[in-house]
N, C-alpha and C positions, 0 to 999 in steps of 0.2 A: 291876536288872532281874531278873525271875524267870527261872530256868533252864528252867522248864517252862511251856508255854502250851498250854492245851486238850489236855493229855495228851501233847503232843509234846515230846521233848527238843530243846533248841535250844542249840547250843554257844555259850558265852559270848564266844569269840573271833569267831565269825560274827556275833553280835549287835552286837559293837562295830564291825565292818566296816560292817554295814547302817546303823548309827546315826551313823557318822562325819560325814557332811554335816550332819545335824541337830544333832549335838553341837557342831559348829563354829559354826553360826549362834547357838546358845545361848550360846557363849562370848563373843560380841560384846555390847556394852552397848546395849540399846535404850532407848526413852523410858520404858517402864514404865507407860504410860497406862492399860492395861487392868487391871493389877493395882491401880493407884491407884483406878480407878472401882469395882472390886469392893469394896475396902476402904471407899470413900466411901459406896456404897449400903448397906453393912452398918450404917452409922450409923442408918438407918431400919429395916432388915430383922432385925437382931439374930440373925443365924445363928451357931451355935456355932463356935468357932475351928477345931476339927478338920475340920468340913464346909467351912468357908470356904477352908481351905488346899487342900483337894482341887479345889474349884471354880476357885480362882485358878490352880492348876497346870494344870488342863485348858485353861483359856482361853489361858494363855501357851504351852502346847504347840501348840495349834491355830494361834495367831498366828505362832509361829516357823516351823512347818511351811509355813504358807501363804506366808510370805516367800520361801522356797526356790522354790516354784512360781511366784510372782509374778516373781522375778528371771529365771527361765528364760523365761516368757511375754513379759516386757518386753525381754529381751536386755540386762539390766543387768550391769555389771561391778563395781560397788562397792555395798556394803551396810554401813552403819554405819562407814564409813571403811576397810573392808577388802575384799579380793576376794570376790565372791559365791561361794556354795558350789559352784555348777556350774562355775565357772571353775577351781576347785581339784580337785574330785573328779570332774567330768564330768557331763554332763546326765542320763544314764540312772541312775547311782547316786544322784543328788540327788533325782530324781523318786521313786525307790523309797524312799529314806530319809524323804522328806516324807510319802508315803502311809503308810508304816509308822507314822510318829509320830501320824497321824490316828487309826489304830486303837489305838495305845497310849493315847491320850487317852480314847477310848471305853471301853477296858478299865479305865482308872483310875476312870471313873464308876461302875463296879460296886462300888467301895468304899463308895459311898453307899447301896447296897442299896435303891434305889427304881427300879422298872421304868419309871416315867415319864421318867427321865433320858435313856433311849435315844430315846424319841419326841422329846423337846425337842431333843436333840443332832442328830437326823436332820433335823428341820424347819429348824433354824437353819443347818445346813451346806448344805442345799439352797438356802436363801435366799442365802447367801453366794456360792455358785457361780453362781447366776442373775445376780447383780450383776456378778461377774467376767466372765461370759460376755457381758453387754451391753457392758462396757467394751472387751473384746477385739473384739467384733463391729464397734463403731463405728470402732475403730482400723484394723482389717483391711479394712473396706469403705469406709473414708474418708468416713464419714457423720457430720456433726456433729450431736450431739443437741440438743434444745431444753433450756432451763434446767430445766424440769420433768422431762424424761426423765433428765437428768444427776442430779438430786436423788433421783429414784426409784432409780437405780442405786446411789447412795451409801448410801441407807437399807438396801439389801440387802448391798452389799459391805463397808462399813465398819460400819454399824449392826448387822450380823448377829451378830458376836461380843459386841458390847456387850449386845445383847438376850439372847444365850445365857446370859451370866453372871448377869443379873438373874433370868431365868426359872428357872434352876437353884437360885438362892438362895431364891426364893419357895416352892420345894417344902418348904423347911425353916423357913419363917417364918409367923407368924401375920399378918403384914402382907401383904395381897393387893391393895394399891393398884396401879392401872394406871399404870405409869411410862412407857408407850410414847411420849407426846408429848415427855417430857424426853429419853428415849434417842434419839429421832429428832433432836432439836435438837442434842444433843451429837455425834451421829454426823456431821451436816452440818457443824457448826462445826469439828470436828477435821479432817475431810477437806478442806474448802476452805482451812483454814489450812495444811494440808500442801501443797496445790496452790500456794498463794501463796508458801510457803517455797521451793518447788522453783525458783521464778523469781528471788527476791530475797534469800534468806537465806544468808549466807556459811557458817555452820555446817553447814547442809544441803548446801551445795556441797562442803564438805571430806569429808563422809561419803558423798556420792553423786558427782555431777559437776554442772557448771554447767547449769542449765535442762535437766535430763535429759528432762523430759516432752516437750520439743520434738524431741529425738533419737528418742524412742519413738513420736512421732506421736500422743501422747495428748491426748484432748479433756478437759483439766482445766478447772476453773471459770473462771479468767481467760481461757483460750483460747476457751471456749464463749461467754463474753460478748463477746469481741472479734469473733468470726465472726458471731454472731447479731445483735448490735447494729449492725454495720456491714456489711450484706450486699453492698455495692457495692465493699468493700475486700477484695481477694484476697491481700494480701501474707502475712498470718498463715497462711492455708490453704496457700498455695504453699510457704512455708518448712516448714510442718509436714509436707507430703507428701514432702519430701526426706530426712527422718530424718537431718538433718545433724549431724555432730559438730564442725562449725566454730564455735568460740567466738564469733568476731567476728559471724557471721551470726546466731547465737542472741542475742547481745547487742543487735544491731540489732532483732530481733524483739521482745525484751522492751521496748526503748525505744519501739517502734512501738505496742505494746499500751498503754504508758503514755500515749502521745499520743492514742490512741483513747479513753482513759478506762476501759479494762477493769480496770486495777490499782486505780484509785480506787473503781470499782464493787465490786471484790472486798473492799476495806477496809470499805466501807459495808455489805456483806453480812455480814462477820465481825462488825461492830458490832451489827448487827440480831440475829444469832444469839446473840451473847454476851448481849444484853439478854433475849432469849427464854429462854435457859437460866436466867439469874438470876431472872426473873419466875416461872418454873416451880418453881424451888427454893423460893422463898418460898411459893408456892401449896401445895406439898407439905408445908410445915412447917419450912422452913429446914434447912440441912445444911452446917455449916462446912467439913467435909472436902471435899464436892463443890464448894462455892464456891471453895475453895482450888485445886482442880484446874482449874476454869474460868479463874480469875485467871492461872494460870501459862500458859495458852494465849493470853493477850492480848498477849504480848510483842512480836509482830510488827506489830500494827495499833494499839497504843497506846503513848504515851510513858510513862515512869515516873510522871509526874504526872497521867496519865489521859486526856490528849488524844489524838484520833485522829492516827495517823501516816501522812501521804501522802508517798510518795516523789516526787522530781522528776527531771528529765533529768540534772541535775548530780550527783544522788546515784548515778547509774549510770555516771558517767565515772570508772572506776577504771583504773589504769595497766597492770596485768598480767593479760591473759587467760590466760596460761599457769597462773596460780594460781587463776583462775576464782573470785575472791572479791569479794563485796560485803559490807561490814560494816554491820550494823544494831546499834548499841550506844549506850548512854547517851542514849536518847531521840531520837537522830538517826542519820543514815546517813553513814558516812565511807568513803573508799577504805582498803583495808587495805594497810599497808606490807609490803614483801617481807621 
C-alpha cells in the first residue's frame, strides 16, 4: 500500500486496521471464476500480461469487497466455510473496509493511464448496484419477480463485473468484437448454477449453510420458478416469508420444490444456457480456455458421462440435518456419512 494518497500522509498501521475485514475475506479461498474468465477472454483479446494483471486484480478486489457488503445485506454468517467478515470485525468497520477497497480498485486503474477506465468502471459499478438493489427490493417487499425480471437483475448484478473486465481489456486490444451476448449467457449460467447449488450441493452447504437462500428470503431461480409456475401453491412463499433457520423445514421446502418440478426446470435451464454458451463460443471463433471454464460449471447438472442429472426425493433423504449435507458425486447423489 502507498503511504501517501492524494498528498495526504496515511499511517500504515491505520491502513492495516481499515483494511483488516477486506484482507480477511481475501485470505479465504474463492472459486476464482472471474480471474479465469479474464484469462480465458484474453485468448481472443491478446492484452499484454502487465495490463491483464492489473485488470484481473481490480476485478478480484471489487468482487471480494462486494462479498463483504452482500453478507451484511443478506445477514449471512458463513462465507467460504469461515465466519463472515462482519461477524468478526463488526458491521461498521466491514462496510468501511469494503467501500475503501472499491476506491483502491479505482486507484489501481490509474496504473493503466487511460482516462476511459474511470468511465467504464463507474458505468459497470452503477449497473451492479442497480441489480443488487432490485434483489434487495424483492426480498424486503416480499414481491416475487417474473423470470424475465429475475434474469434482468442477474445481468446487472452478476454480469456487471464480467462485463467490466472485458470492457477494460478491450481498451488495450485490437479486437473490438461485441461479446455481450456471450457475457450475458455466462452471467445467467453462473448465477442460476449458484442458486441451484445453494439448495442441493453439499460443498456449498459446508461453506455457507444448508439452503441459505430460504433463510434469507431470497427469490433465487428455483424459487422464482416454483412460485410463478404454481401460483395456487403457497407453501414455498410461506416458508420463504419465515426466514427460517430450521433445517427440517428447509429440507421439506426443497423436497416440495422438487415435487413441483422447479428443480427439474432449473436443470433444464442450466442445460439450455450451457448450450447457448457453447454455441456462442463457436460463433466467436472457438476458445478452449473459455470452453474449459464452462465445462467445469456443468458438474451439478450433468453426470461425468454427460447426461443430465435430475435429483429424486430419495436423493434428498439424508440422515443428519445437523451436518446439512447432500452429496452430489460420481454422477449421482448419495447421503454423506458422518
